[in-house]
C-alpha positions in Angstrom: -16.3 8.4 -35.2 -19.2 7.5 -37.4 -20.2 5.1 -40.2 -20.2 6.8 -43.6 -21.2 3.9 -45.9 -21.6 0.2 -45.8 -19.6 -1.9 -48.3 -21.7 -4.8 -49.5 -20.7 -8.2 -50.9 -23.0 -9.7 -53.5 -23.0 -13.1 -55.1 -24.8 -14.0 -58.3 -24.2 -15.5 -61.7 -22.9 -13.8 -64.8 -26.5 -13.7 -66.1 -27.7 -11.7 -63.1 -28.0 -7.9 -63.1 -25.5 -6.2 -60.7 -26.9 -3.7 -58.3 -27.3 -0.2 -59.8 -25.8 2.0 -57.1 -24.1 0.2 -54.2 -21.5 1.9 -51.9 -18.1 2.4 -53.5 -15.9 -0.6 -52.8 -18.8 -3.1 -52.8 -18.0 -6.4 -54.5 -20.0 -8.7 -56.8 -18.8 -12.3 -57.2 -20.0 -14.2 -60.2 -20.4 -17.7 -58.8 -20.4 -19.4 -62.2 -17.2 -17.7 -63.5 -15.3 -16.8 -60.4 -14.8 -13.2 -61.5 -15.1 -10.5 -58.9 -16.2 -7.0 -59.8 -15.7 -3.9 -57.6 -18.0 -0.9 -57.7 -15.8 2.2 -58.0 -18.6 4.6 -57.4 -19.5 4.8 -61.1 -19.0 1.4 -62.7 -18.4 -2.2 -62.0 -14.8 -3.1 -62.8 -13.2 -6.5 -62.9 -11.1 -7.0 -59.8 -7.7 -8.5 -60.6 -5.6 -8.3 -57.5 -3.0 -10.9 -58.6 -2.2 -9.6 -62.1 1.0 -7.9 -61.0 2.1 -10.5 -58.5 4.6 -12.4 -60.8 6.4 -9.2 -61.7 6.4 -7.9 -58.2 7.7 -11.2 -56.8 10.5 -11.2 -59.4 11.5 -7.7 -58.2 11.4 -8.7 -54.6 13.5 -11.8 -55.1 16.1 -9.8 -57.1 16.3 -7.3 -54.3 16.6 -10.0 -51.6 19.5 -11.5 -53.6 21.3 -8.2 -53.6 20.6 -7.7 -49.8 21.8 -11.2 -49.1 25.1 -10.6 -51.0 25.6 -7.3 -49.2 25.0 -9.0 -45.8 27.5 -11.7 -46.7 30.1 -9.0 -47.5 29.5 -7.1 -44.3 29.6 -10.3 -42.2 32.8 -11.3 -43.8 34.3 -7.9 -43.1 33.2 -8.0 -39.5 34.7 -11.4 -39.0 38.0 -10.3 -40.5 38.3 -7.2 -38.3 37.5 -9.0 -35.0 40.5 -9.5 -32.8 40.7 -12.9 -31.1 
C-alpha cells in the first residue's frame, strides 16, 4: 500500500485565486459565498451534492410505501394461514 496523492482542502474568498494544479478531488471553499469547488484534475467545478436529493427522497419514499403495502399483505396472509 502506498500514498498516491494528497487531497487538499483550501479556504479563501471568491476574490482569491484558486490553486492552479492541486490533486484531483481537492476542495476550495469560498468562505464569503459558501460555495465549494472540487478540482476534477483539469478544472474547478462547483460541488452540488444536494441538487438531486429532493427527487431521490421522493423516489425512496414512494418505494417505501410500496414495500410497506406488500409487507402488510404478506403479514395478513401469514396471519390468515396460521392454525390456532
